[in-house]
TITI-409858 format. One line per field, with one value per residue (C-alpha): x, y, z; residue in three letters. Coordinates in Angstrom, 3 decimals, padded with zeros to 6 digits. Layout:
X <- c(X;...) .
Y <- c(Y;...) .
Z <- c(Z;...) .
r <- c(ala;...) .
end
This chain:
X <- c(008.584;011.107;014.433;017.681;020.825;023.626;026.931;026.177;022.851;019.745;018.496;014.933;013.482;011.137;010.914;013.223;016.104;014.437;015.758;016.249;019.384;020.165;023.688;025.453;029.167;031.001;027.661;026.219;023.320;023.092;020.175;020.571;018.620;017.163;013.501;012.654;009.633;009.566;013.276;014.123;016.315;014.686;016.976;016.819;013.693;011.544;013.049;011.830;008.288;008.611;009.845;006.920;004.472;005.649;005.735;002.133;001.008;002.451;000.996;-002.450;-002.039;-001.336;002.291;003.247;002.892;006.119;005.444;008.088;007.651;009.378;011.268;008.758;005.912;007.756;010.805;010.440;010.769;014.491;015.029;014.438;017.657;019.716;023.019;021.628;020.388;016.660;015.830;012.867;011.237;014.230;014.893;016.548;013.379;009.977;006.844;008.680;010.891;007.804;006.263;009.440;009.760;006.083;006.542;009.446;007.430;004.616;007.002;008.893;007.483;006.523;006.790;010.518;013.169;016.928;019.321;020.467;016.853;016.677;019.917;018.695;015.352;017.117;019.327;016.424;014.241;016.967;017.600;013.908;013.486;016.482;014.987;011.721;013.584;015.510;012.437;013.893;011.992;012.468;013.518;016.454;018.833;016.963;018.566;020.678;018.490;019.619;023.310;025.479;026.591;030.219;029.081;026.729;029.113;031.770;030.175;028.247;024.560;025.391;027.921;025.360;022.820;025.376;026.434;022.860;021.959;025.025;024.108;020.532;021.740;024.013;020.992;018.936;017.920;019.871;016.710;015.143;018.295;018.321;015.304;014.914;011.375;009.679;009.534;013.300;013.979;011.547;013.470;016.685;015.113;013.143;009.507;008.110;005.541;008.101;009.157;012.722;011.856;010.184;013.272;015.654;013.661;013.208;016.929;017.876;015.277;016.686;020.252;021.600;023.956;021.248;022.539;026.072;025.047;023.616;020.044;020.665;023.629;021.240;019.851;023.318;024.208;020.977;021.616;025.172;023.976;021.159;023.608;025.662;022.988;019.574;019.188;017.566;020.602;023.291;022.205;025.526;025.020;025.251;023.656;027.077;030.587;031.894;030.294;026.673;025.446;027.171;025.090;025.188;028.450;032.130;034.247;037.658;038.971;041.880;044.792;043.939;040.503;042.174;043.997;043.459;045.008;047.360;048.226;050.318;047.702;047.138;043.403;043.270;043.345;040.410;037.047;034.044;030.306;027.285;024.667;020.966;019.432;020.480;018.750;021.257;024.016;022.864;022.447;025.672;028.237;028.961;029.011;031.402;033.371;034.317;035.082;038.789;038.982;041.806;044.244;046.618;044.138;041.210;038.422;037.644;034.812;034.261;030.773;030.555;028.954;029.705;031.822;033.932;034.440;035.471;037.967;039.502;039.685;040.808;041.856;043.578;043.346;042.605;042.760;042.538;041.693;038.415;037.055;034.005;034.349;033.868;033.985;034.905;038.658;039.215;038.115;038.409;041.414;040.564;039.435;037.031;036.697;034.445;034.893;031.201;029.957;026.363;027.433;029.301;026.453;023.876;025.909;026.218;022.583;021.286;023.551;023.424;021.209;024.216;025.759;029.101;031.182;034.954;036.271;039.878;041.722;044.590;047.418;047.168;050.925;050.807;048.163;049.921;053.081;051.261;051.509;048.119;046.171;043.721;040.940;038.836;040.280;040.667;037.225;038.525;040.990;038.327;035.893;038.545;039.483;035.906;034.739;037.728;037.114;033.323;033.336;036.173;038.179;041.402;044.301;047.883;048.817;046.264;047.294;050.896;050.024;048.090;050.693;052.795;050.031;049.014;045.535;043.036;040.712;037.819;034.048;031.714;030.066;026.440;026.043;023.435;023.237;022.849;019.608;021.416;022.218;025.800;024.610;027.542;027.916;027.291;029.081;028.726;030.198;027.926;027.884;029.579;030.693;034.015;035.703;039.200;040.351;043.465;045.120;048.539;048.915;051.849;049.756;046.784;048.967;050.121;046.624;045.347;047.226;044.921;041.778;040.162;036.856;034.260;030.488;028.417;024.767;021.566;018.309) .
Y <- c(107.226;105.381;104.007;103.821;101.905;104.233;102.640;100.149;101.752;103.448;106.970;108.195;110.836;113.014;116.405;119.302;119.348;116.951;113.416;110.472;108.380;105.018;103.666;100.555;100.168;097.442;095.829;098.987;101.178;104.953;107.235;110.814;113.412;116.874;117.766;121.448;123.011;126.810;126.799;124.548;121.507;118.619;115.869;112.100;111.568;113.635;111.945;108.639;109.971;111.371;107.993;106.169;108.693;108.086;104.311;104.271;106.774;104.781;101.515;103.141;104.174;100.583;100.851;097.481;095.658;097.142;100.727;100.744;101.033;098.444;099.010;096.804;099.224;102.537;102.074;105.481;107.259;106.516;109.920;111.481;109.870;109.304;108.411;105.700;102.168;101.631;098.688;096.454;096.151;095.344;093.094;096.054;098.094;096.453;096.256;094.713;097.828;100.040;097.910;098.034;101.791;102.263;100.195;102.365;105.519;104.247;103.316;106.612;109.786;112.439;109.794;110.324;107.680;108.047;107.294;104.189;102.978;103.519;101.622;098.731;098.641;098.576;095.669;093.662;094.379;093.325;090.120;089.184;089.876;087.692;084.919;085.167;084.931;081.865;080.188;080.229;080.481;083.909;082.392;080.503;083.098;083.436;086.075;087.699;090.818;091.518;091.357;094.442;095.535;094.595;091.062;090.624;092.142;089.604;087.349;087.941;087.046;084.057;082.835;083.185;081.177;078.522;078.139;077.834;075.221;073.160;073.258;072.180;069.348;068.059;067.859;065.711;062.142;059.898;058.002;061.196;062.321;059.883;061.120;064.688;065.845;069.162;067.926;067.338;070.791;072.331;070.681;072.471;075.905;076.126;077.057;073.754;075.578;077.861;077.803;077.313;073.940;072.865;073.900;072.010;068.797;069.149;069.669;066.638;064.403;065.200;064.407;061.129;061.112;061.891;059.487;060.768;063.858;063.649;064.917;068.062;069.088;069.834;072.653;074.049;073.920;075.775;078.583;079.156;079.284;081.739;084.176;083.941;084.149;085.218;088.744;090.008;088.909;089.438;092.309;092.270;088.708;088.553;086.205;084.926;085.870;086.697;088.184;087.551;088.574;085.540;082.397;078.854;079.509;079.113;082.167;082.993;085.524;087.874;087.700;091.171;089.916;087.978;090.827;089.170;085.892;084.247;081.154;080.623;078.918;080.585;081.271;082.589;079.000;077.866;077.721;079.188;078.932;080.585;077.881;078.774;075.301;071.785;070.561;072.451;070.947;067.364;067.751;069.550;069.959;066.432;065.015;067.619;068.438;064.953;063.430;064.177;061.519;059.133;056.654;059.534;061.800;061.524;064.004;064.709;066.906;069.111;070.423;073.670;077.152;080.305;082.130;079.072;078.307;081.920;081.763;078.558;079.902;083.496;084.179;081.648;078.394;075.072;075.881;072.705;074.471;075.685;072.119;071.077;069.604;065.899;064.432;060.859;061.386;064.828;067.248;070.785;070.115;068.289;068.808;066.196;065.010;062.599;060.644;061.117;064.467;063.826;063.130;066.441;068.341;066.743;067.625;071.269;071.531;070.221;072.219;075.722;078.143;078.966;075.655;075.438;072.586;072.631;070.176;069.029;067.203;065.428;063.394;059.814;059.563;062.668;061.096;057.715;059.384;060.871;059.193;057.512;055.650;053.284;052.120;050.207;046.852;047.473;047.926;047.684;050.545;052.497;052.213;053.147;056.307;057.374;056.940;058.896;061.858;061.814;061.736;064.239;061.745;061.261;059.872;061.116;057.745;058.109;061.678;060.577;057.605;059.799;062.565;060.592;060.611;063.164;061.815;059.189;057.179;055.039;054.507;057.177;056.555;056.455;057.632;057.307;057.343;054.090;053.659;052.450;054.614;055.265;057.423;056.200;056.820;053.902;054.107;051.820;051.889;053.220;050.652;051.614;054.988;056.771;059.773;061.205;063.557;065.704;066.109;067.472;071.216;070.487;068.162;070.564;073.364;071.167;069.809;073.398;073.489;070.776;072.948;072.620;074.496;075.877;075.859;078.336;077.273;078.747;077.292) .
Z <- c(-055.004;-057.164;-055.991;-057.923;-057.218;-056.176;-055.221;-052.447;-051.565;-052.924;-053.492;-053.949;-056.246;-054.186;-055.851;-056.582;-054.123;-051.700;-051.498;-049.210;-049.606;-048.057;-048.312;-047.118;-046.428;-044.495;-043.688;-042.116;-043.310;-043.104;-043.934;-045.096;-047.036;-047.335;-046.783;-046.584;-044.811;-044.722;-045.526;-042.558;-043.198;-041.324;-040.057;-039.752;-037.573;-039.920;-042.947;-041.548;-041.345;-044.854;-046.139;-044.538;-045.936;-049.486;-049.082;-047.912;-050.525;-053.413;-052.169;-051.957;-055.599;-056.581;-057.607;-056.126;-052.852;-051.493;-052.555;-055.276;-059.017;-061.172;-064.413;-066.246;-065.591;-065.369;-067.566;-069.176;-065.830;-065.734;-067.351;-063.942;-062.726;-065.900;-064.230;-061.976;-062.602;-062.087;-059.834;-059.235;-055.785;-053.628;-050.697;-048.976;-048.452;-048.263;-046.198;-043.240;-043.090;-042.929;-040.181;-038.127;-038.453;-037.616;-034.463;-033.418;-034.049;-031.849;-029.046;-028.995;-027.478;-030.037;-032.771;-033.239;-033.886;-033.885;-036.723;-034.818;-034.832;-038.594;-039.160;-037.037;-038.869;-042.215;-041.140;-039.740;-042.782;-045.188;-043.240;-043.106;-046.806;-047.651;-045.525;-047.472;-050.773;-049.565;-048.088;-044.582;-041.326;-039.751;-036.431;-037.977;-036.545;-033.283;-031.100;-033.786;-033.797;-030.226;-031.167;-031.127;-034.632;-033.932;-033.058;-036.019;-038.567;-037.610;-040.243;-043.446;-043.506;-045.715;-043.132;-040.312;-042.323;-043.259;-039.645;-038.365;-040.993;-040.089;-036.394;-037.146;-039.401;-036.630;-034.294;-036.696;-036.026;-038.413;-039.415;-040.781;-042.578;-045.484;-047.459;-048.700;-047.840;-046.964;-043.364;-043.275;-044.691;-042.190;-039.355;-040.350;-040.826;-044.091;-044.641;-046.020;-048.187;-049.858;-053.503;-052.319;-050.792;-054.030;-055.996;-053.686;-053.919;-057.680;-058.238;-056.167;-057.853;-061.303;-060.342;-061.686;-058.698;-056.145;-053.492;-054.012;-052.042;-048.525;-048.320;-046.279;-048.405;-051.273;-049.119;-048.418;-052.115;-052.940;-050.414;-051.652;-055.254;-054.470;-052.909;-056.099;-058.770;-057.478;-058.957;-055.742;-053.736;-056.356;-058.629;-060.518;-061.775;-065.576;-068.081;-069.221;-068.037;-071.539;-074.665;-073.710;-077.157;-078.713;-078.174;-079.588;-081.408;-080.558;-079.864;-078.393;-075.890;-076.420;-074.022;-072.680;-071.580;-068.772;-067.041;-063.627;-064.736;-062.235;-064.298;-067.427;-069.617;-073.010;-072.857;-076.423;-077.685;-075.484;-077.265;-075.454;-075.985;-074.371;-074.636;-074.679;-074.902;-074.022;-077.209;-079.335;-077.239;-077.703;-081.463;-082.284;-079.564;-078.426;-081.939;-083.330;-080.232;-079.083;-082.457;-081.876;-079.179;-080.085;-078.654;-077.857;-076.057;-073.678;-072.936;-069.277;-067.966;-064.939;-064.082;-062.107;-062.136;-064.168;-061.593;-060.803;-064.497;-065.129;-062.259;-063.596;-067.140;-066.724;-063.121;-060.853;-062.777;-061.077;-057.373;-055.332;-052.067;-053.582;-053.502;-051.510;-048.041;-047.298;-050.826;-051.720;-052.207;-050.685;-048.008;-049.311;-051.549;-054.764;-058.361;-059.780;-063.370;-065.212;-068.444;-069.152;-070.492;-069.371;-065.779;-065.583;-067.244;-064.952;-061.858;-062.914;-063.985;-060.655;-058.352;-059.832;-061.716;-063.924;-065.064;-066.855;-068.260;-068.595;-071.185;-070.992;-073.775;-072.049;-073.485;-072.234;-071.760;-069.565;-067.312;-067.292;-066.014;-063.007;-059.608;-059.602;-056.930;-058.657;-056.327;-058.871;-057.847;-054.130;-052.579;-049.026;-049.523;-051.438;-048.524;-045.977;-047.896;-048.707;-045.107;-043.808;-046.120;-045.915;-042.108;-041.799;-039.722;-041.656;-039.677;-039.912;-041.384;-044.211;-044.992;-045.243;-047.478;-049.943;-050.007;-052.495;-055.182;-057.807;-058.450;-057.306;-059.573;-058.471;-058.368;-057.006;-053.646;-052.611;-049.011;-046.296;-042.522;-040.627;-038.728;-035.645;-032.667;-033.794;-036.759;-038.880;-042.595;-044.896;-048.262;-051.255;-054.736;-057.442;-060.278;-063.571;-062.208;-062.613;-061.050;-061.081;-058.333;-058.746;-055.332;-056.298;-056.985;-059.274;-061.451;-061.367;-062.751;-065.633;-066.216;-066.626;-069.934;-071.324;-071.046;-074.475;-074.206;-071.793;-072.177;-070.166;-069.963;-068.611;-067.358) .
r <- c(met;gln;tyr;tyr;arg;lys;gly;asn;gly;tyr;thr;ser;asp;leu;lys;gly;asp;glu;tyr;ile;glu;ile;ser;lys;ala;ser;gly;lys;phe;thr;leu;ser;gly;val;tyr;leu;ile;asn;gly;glu;asp;leu;lys;ile;pro;his;leu;val;ser;arg;leu;leu;glu;his;met;arg;asp;phe;arg;arg;lys;gly;thr;gly;lys;asn;gly;phe;thr;ser;his;glu;thr;lys;ala;asn;thr;ser;glu;ser;cys;pro;asn;glu;glu;arg;ile;thr;pro;thr;cys;leu;leu;asp;leu;ser;phe;glu;lys;leu;leu;thr;ala;phe;leu;lys;glu;glu;gln;asn;gly;val;val;thr;glu;asp;asp;val;val;arg;cys;leu;ser;ile;ala;glu;arg;arg;ser;val;phe;ser;ile;leu;gly;leu;gln;his;asp;leu;leu;asp;gly;ile;glu;gln;met;leu;pro;glu;gln;tyr;asn;his;arg;thr;leu;tyr;glu;trp;ile;glu;arg;ser;leu;glu;glu;asn;ile;glu;asp;leu;asp;ser;val;asp;glu;asn;thr;leu;thr;pro;gln;leu;leu;ala;ser;ile;gly;phe;asp;pro;ser;ser;glu;ala;val;lys;ser;ile;ile;glu;arg;ser;ser;lys;ala;ser;met;gln;gln;his;ile;glu;ser;cys;glu;trp;ala;gln;ile;phe;ile;ala;asp;glu;phe;lys;tyr;asn;pro;leu;leu;ser;pro;ser;ser;gln;arg;phe;pro;phe;lys;ser;ser;lys;thr;asn;glu;trp;phe;tyr;leu;asp;glu;asn;glu;ala;his;glu;arg;lys;his;ser;cys;asp;ile;ser;arg;val;lys;leu;met;asn;leu;glu;thr;lys;glu;trp;leu;ser;lys;asn;thr;gln;lys;asn;leu;leu;lys;asp;asp;ser;glu;asp;his;ile;phe;leu;phe;his;gly;thr;asp;his;gln;ser;ala;lys;asn;ile;leu;ser;val;arg;gly;ile;tyr;leu;asn;ala;gly;arg;gln;lys;arg;asp;phe;ser;cys;gly;lys;gly;phe;tyr;leu;ser;lys;asn;phe;asp;asp;ala;phe;asn;trp;ala;asn;cys;thr;thr;ala;lys;pro;ala;ile;leu;ile;phe;lys;ala;asn;arg;cys;phe;leu;asp;ser;ala;arg;lys;leu;asp;leu;phe;asp;asp;glu;lys;arg;trp;gln;glu;ile;val;leu;ala;phe;arg;ser;gly;arg;arg;thr;ala;lys;met;arg;lys;ser;leu;his;ser;tyr;asp;leu;ile;glu;gly;pro;met;ala;thr;val;arg;arg;ser;glu;ser;ala;asp;asp;glu;leu;val;val;glu;gln;lys;pro;ser;ser;tyr;gln;met;cys;leu;ile;ser;ser;glu;leu;ala;glu;lys;phe;gln;gln;thr;leu;his;cys;val;ile;phe;gly;glu;lys) .
end
């Protein structure tokens, strides 16, 4: 039995007029279909048995561990469902779904389950499959399977996971929190032997600003990125946001390609590139792209992911409220820039599977006219501000004092937890580092006009 994507769900190809269809809307699953025996239309309970029968039959024939054929091995069968997109074995329906349904069948008299049972099995199976993909322990959301649908659907699965990780991180011993290890990740809810744990540790070890991010935050960054770009969790994810067939060459967008745009920047003048390899970048891009640097202009760089770069370029522009929480000079409202291309590229490459670099060419006089707080020569004030933002404990006095500035410049921080009982943050200046943080929406809107080019990369 093969499955095809149909809207927000899946449909199967049984034979003739028989089918089983699974759909999902507003976080809820429904099962429907037609299976005829002697002209009788059998309803949901029998469809469940029919579904299980086909899943087992196909696994016995060796069509994949989950009982689904993949487009790599059966690509030519798409003719049987020409208007639908063929899919690979999906996290929606897998062996755990079959086991759950089988358990229900055994528990119920006459081997019959209700549609509510099917819906619950689908939800549980999807959740467990997502956990396997993310390398999470299945008991991370202990008790959620007993929740009523109206309680569970109050949050998305990503939000439930994010909340549980945050709670587990808060319960950690500060001594264990400073070094990213499989044991640390296991203590907050990951399977230490999973590929996900290996990926998290590998990403953090390659980051030039490793100590700029607290150990457990690498796990949170990874989870958010997987929900965005893992094809099993985000099937609509594309290779590049614009003109994927054009690679390693500059191109431009037409004005009509930004129909959702909410800013006034002329995107038709912004150069774009879909970059296949970093080697090509190092040999060509930096040498040719940055040669225009002069006394009148300065290049500044922002490392991010594809979706965020697309939003900045062609949708809402620089949106300060989209910033990360508990950064050096901001807490949820800030836009960071570097003078060093490699720093921005390294940040993007280590925090997402779809890295992107935004390159701004700003007039020096424009930046000099901004209300600027320079913290390079005031380490005491730097430490006071960084600790306040990083700990989330800003005072009304500090908020008022920073309200009069457009941007903050200063060294980047390295952070760790003290080994004393107070579990306080310890911050130190990273030598020879630089960061600029835009904190004024008015300046951010003007700065948007200096966007020079965007590079979309891939790993």
